[in-house]
C-alpha positions as CSV (number, residue, x, y, z in Angstrom):
1,M,-47.2,-4.9,-29.8
2,E,-43.5,-4.4,-30.8
3,I,-40.9,-6.9,-29.8
4,L,-37.4,-6.3,-30.6
5,K,-34.7,-9.1,-30.7
6,I,-31.1,-8.9,-30.1
7,E,-29.6,-11.6,-32.2
8,Q,-30.9,-15.0,-30.9
9,L,-30.2,-14.0,-27.3
10,L,-32.8,-11.6,-26.0
11,S,-36.1,-10.1,-26.8
12,L,-37.5,-6.7,-25.5
13,D,-41.3,-6.3,-25.3
14,V,-41.6,-2.5,-25.6
15,R,-45.1,-2.5,-24.3
16,T,-44.5,-4.5,-21.1
17,R,-40.8,-3.5,-20.8
18,Y,-39.8,-7.1,-20.2
19,L,-36.3,-8.2,-21.4
20,S,-36.3,-12.0,-21.9
21,R,-33.8,-14.6,-22.6
22,L,-34.9,-16.4,-25.7
23,K,-33.5,-19.8,-24.9
24,D,-35.6,-20.3,-21.7
25,G,-37.9,-17.3,-21.3
26,R,-36.2,-16.0,-18.1
27,R,-36.9,-12.3,-18.0
28,V,-36.4,-9.1,-16.0
29,K,-38.6,-6.0,-16.1
30,L,-36.9,-2.6,-17.0
31,S,-37.7,0.8,-16.0
32,V,-39.3,3.2,-18.5
33,S,-36.2,5.1,-19.2
34,A,-34.0,2.0,-19.4
35,C,-36.5,0.3,-21.8
36,L,-36.6,3.5,-24.1
37,C,-32.8,3.8,-24.0
38,L,-32.3,0.1,-24.9
39,E,-34.9,0.3,-27.7
40,G,-32.9,3.2,-29.2
41,L,-29.6,1.3,-28.9
42,I,-31.1,-1.8,-30.6
43,K,-32.6,0.2,-33.4
44,A,-29.2,2.0,-34.0
45,E,-27.8,-1.4,-34.9
46,G,-24.4,-0.9,-33.5
47,E,-24.0,2.8,-34.2
48,T,-23.0,5.2,-31.4
49,L,-25.8,7.2,-29.9
50,S,-24.7,10.5,-28.2
51,Q,-25.7,11.2,-24.5
52,D,-28.1,14.0,-25.7
53,T,-29.9,11.6,-28.1
54,L,-30.3,9.0,-25.4
55,V,-31.6,11.6,-22.9
56,N,-34.1,12.7,-25.6
57,L,-35.2,9.2,-26.0
58,G,-35.4,8.1,-22.3
59,W,-36.7,11.4,-20.7
60,R,-37.2,14.6,-22.8
61,Q,-39.8,13.0,-25.0
62,V,-41.9,12.3,-22.0
63,G,-41.4,15.9,-20.6
64,I,-38.5,15.1,-18.0
65,E,-35.2,16.9,-17.9
66,V,-32.3,15.0,-16.3
67,T,-28.5,15.3,-15.8
68,P,-26.0,13.0,-17.6
69,S,-25.6,11.1,-14.3
70,S,-29.1,9.8,-14.5
71,L,-28.2,8.3,-18.0
72,R,-25.1,6.7,-16.4
73,V,-27.3,5.1,-13.7
74,T,-29.8,3.8,-16.4
75,V,-27.0,2.4,-18.6
76,N,-25.6,0.6,-15.5
77,Q,-29.2,-0.8,-14.9
78,L,-29.2,-2.2,-18.3
79,R,-25.8,-3.8,-17.8
80,R,-27.0,-5.4,-14.6
81,A,-29.9,-6.7,-16.4
82,F,-27.6,-8.4,-19.0
83,L,-25.7,-9.8,-16.0
84,S,-28.9,-11.2,-14.4
85,L,-29.8,-12.9,-17.7
86,Q,-26.2,-14.2,-18.1
87,V,-25.7,-12.6,-21.4
88,D,-23.2,-10.0,-20.3
89,K,-20.4,-11.8,-22.1
90,D,-22.3,-11.7,-25.4
91,I,-23.9,-8.4,-25.2
92,L,-22.2,-5.2,-24.0
93,I,-23.1,-1.5,-23.7
94,V,-19.8,0.3,-24.2
95,T,-19.0,4.0,-23.7
96,V,-17.3,5.5,-26.7
97,P,-15.0,8.2,-25.4
98,R,-16.4,11.8,-26.1
99,L,-19.1,10.4,-28.3
100,G,-21.7,8.3,-26.4
101,Y,-22.9,4.8,-26.1
102,R,-23.2,1.8,-28.4
103,L,-24.6,-1.7,-28.2
104,V,-22.0,-4.3,-29.1
105,I,-23.0,-7.9,-29.8
106,Y,-20.3,-10.6,-30.0
107,S,-20.7,-13.1,-32.8
108,N,-20.9,-16.8,-32.2
109,E,-17.3,-17.2,-33.2
110,G,-16.2,-14.8,-30.5
111,S,-14.7,-12.1,-32.7
112,K,-14.9,-8.5,-31.7
113,P,-16.0,-5.6,-34.0
114,E,-13.0,-3.7,-35.3
115,A,-14.2,-0.5,-33.7
116,I,-14.0,-2.0,-30.2
117,E,-10.5,-3.3,-30.9
118,A,-9.3,0.1,-31.9
119,A,-10.9,2.2,-29.1
120,D,-10.7,2.3,-25.4
121,I,-13.9,1.2,-23.5
122,L,-15.2,3.2,-20.5
123,I,-16.9,1.0,-17.9
124,E,-19.1,3.2,-15.7
125,S,-20.1,2.9,-12.1
126,D,-22.9,4.8,-10.6
127,G,-20.6,7.8,-9.7
128,D,-17.3,7.2,-11.5
129,I,-16.0,6.4,-14.9
130,V,-13.0,4.1,-15.1
131,E,-11.2,3.8,-18.5
132,V,-10.2,0.3,-19.5
133,P,-7.8,0.0,-22.4
134,V,-8.3,-2.8,-24.8
135,V,-5.1,-4.6,-25.2
136,S,-3.8,-7.3,-27.5
137,G,-2.4,-10.6,-26.4
138,A,1.1,-9.4,-26.9
139,Q,0.5,-6.5,-24.7
140,K,-0.9,-8.7,-22.0
141,T,2.1,-10.9,-22.3
142,R,4.4,-7.9,-21.9
143,F,2.4,-6.6,-19.1
144,I,2.6,-10.0,-17.2
145,A,6.3,-10.4,-17.9
146,R,7.1,-6.8,-16.7
147,Y,5.3,-7.3,-13.3
148,F,6.8,-10.7,-12.9
149,F,10.3,-9.3,-13.2
150,Y,9.3,-6.4,-10.9
151,F,8.0,-8.9,-8.4
152,L,11.2,-11.0,-8.7
153,F,13.4,-7.9,-8.3
154,M,11.4,-6.7,-5.1
155,S,11.7,-10.2,-3.7
156,L,15.4,-10.3,-4.2
157,L,15.8,-6.8,-2.8
158,A,13.8,-7.7,0.3
159,G,15.8,-11.0,0.7
160,A,19.1,-9.1,0.5
161,F,17.9,-6.5,3.0
162,T,16.7,-9.3,5.4
163,A,20.1,-11.1,5.1
164,W,22.0,-7.8,5.8
165,F,19.7,-6.9,8.8
166,L,20.2,-10.5,10.3
167,S,24.0,-10.4,9.9
168,R,24.2,-7.0,11.5
169,F,21.9,-8.2,14.3
170,V,23.8,-11.5,14.8
171,N,27.2,-9.7,14.8
172,S,26.0,-7.4,17.4
173,L,25.3,-10.4,19.7
174,V,28.8,-11.8,19.2
175,I,31.2,-11.0,22.0
176,P,34.9,-11.3,20.7
177,I,37.3,-13.2,23.0
178,N,40.9,-12.4,22.8
179,Y,43.3,-15.0,24.5
180,E,46.7,-14.4,25.9
181,P,49.2,-16.8,27.4
182,Y,48.8,-17.5,31.1
183,T,52.0,-16.7,33.0
184,G,51.1,-18.2,36.3
185,P,52.0,-21.7,37.6
186,S,50.3,-24.6,35.9
187,L,48.7,-27.2,38.0
188,T,47.9,-29.6,35.3
189,N,50.0,-32.8,34.9
190,S,50.1,-32.3,31.1
191,S,53.5,-30.6,31.0
192,D,53.1,-29.6,27.3
193,A,49.8,-28.0,27.8
194,K,49.6,-24.3,26.8
195,I,47.3,-22.3,29.0
196,F,45.4,-19.1,27.7
197,V,43.1,-16.6,29.4
198,D,40.6,-14.2,28.2
199,S,42.4,-10.8,28.1
200,S,39.1,-8.8,27.9
201,R,37.7,-10.3,31.1
202,P,40.7,-12.0,32.8
203,A,40.1,-14.4,35.6
204,S,42.3,-14.0,38.7
205,K,45.2,-16.3,39.3
206,E,43.3,-18.0,42.1
207,Q,40.4,-18.7,39.9
208,V,42.6,-20.0,37.0
209,E,44.5,-22.2,39.4
210,K,41.4,-23.5,41.0
211,A,39.8,-24.2,37.6
212,L,42.9,-26.1,36.5
213,N,43.0,-28.1,39.7
214,L,39.4,-29.0,39.4
215,L,40.0,-30.0,35.7
216,S,42.8,-32.3,36.7
217,T,40.8,-33.7,39.5
218,Y,37.5,-34.4,37.9
219,A,38.4,-34.6,34.1
220,G,41.5,-36.7,34.7
221,D,44.7,-36.3,32.7
222,D,44.5,-36.4,29.0
223,E,47.6,-36.7,26.8
224,N,45.6,-35.0,24.0
225,R,44.8,-32.0,26.1
226,H,47.4,-29.6,24.4
227,F,45.6,-26.3,24.7
228,L,43.6,-24.9,27.6
229,Y,41.5,-21.8,27.4
230,V,40.2,-20.3,30.6
231,N,37.2,-17.9,30.6
232,Q,35.4,-16.0,33.4
233,G,31.7,-15.8,32.7
234,Q,29.3,-12.9,33.3
235,N,28.7,-14.5,36.7
236,T,32.1,-14.3,38.3
237,D,31.4,-17.3,40.5
238,Y,31.9,-19.5,37.6
239,T,35.0,-20.2,35.4
240,S,34.9,-22.3,32.2
241,V,37.8,-24.3,30.7
242,F,38.0,-25.2,26.9
243,S,40.3,-28.2,26.6
244,C,41.4,-28.7,23.0
245,K,43.7,-31.0,21.1
246,K,44.5,-28.4,18.6
247,E,44.6,-24.6,18.8
248,L,41.3,-22.7,18.5
249,G,40.7,-21.6,14.9
250,E,42.0,-24.9,13.4
251,K,39.7,-27.5,12.0
252,Q,38.8,-30.5,14.1
253,N,40.3,-29.1,17.1
254,E,38.4,-31.6,19.3
255,C,37.6,-29.2,22.1
256,S,35.5,-30.0,25.2
257,S,34.1,-27.3,27.6
258,I,33.8,-27.7,31.4
259,V,32.4,-25.1,33.8
260,F,33.5,-24.9,37.4
261,R,32.3,-23.0,40.3
262,T,35.4,-21.2,41.5
263,H,34.0,-18.9,44.2
């Protein structure tokens, strides 16, 4: 009975095809081809075995001809077995580009073989091969920094676009009001009050006079009421009056607004 050991981590019973974890005896059973391929990789002691060599070991020697995809499926079965036994961080089957496969065992100190640091590793799925470059710590730092600044730039760009869009949207909602002096008679008792009306949507003289009359009647006289701005709303039944101490546009103009029904 031949039993092969992988460091102090696993043992492979070639006769029963059980792959066991040495520390507690937990085990999984491999298929015939997976057991034969793993046996060959163990005996290679870290050397790369070509795909053709592994196909010979796992299939041709027992009279079966298969395609390379069958070998990839078998290699992935072995990787899943390592994962099931929770040794996948210590034992790895890597694909050496254009050469084949090799079994890599990390030392207890966590150092990697030089060949793995120098070459790219191919991690295979059942149907695809994805190339994963081995990068240094400095390369990882540059990668993270590059994508951080890319994310920051895109965030600033998105923020600027949002601000521009909102400003355009808000400006489209603003309706400019242009005032011009009112030339009709003033009915307010504030003799020095200056009266203005909205030139873009002017109220009739009757509406202005009625609004000023209502202002004097219901708001009383105010010696600080120096500027009066009369506006006709979208609903022509109503007229509003801004009563201000200072002219519109100045700071602290102390304005108040009153709406009257003038129709």
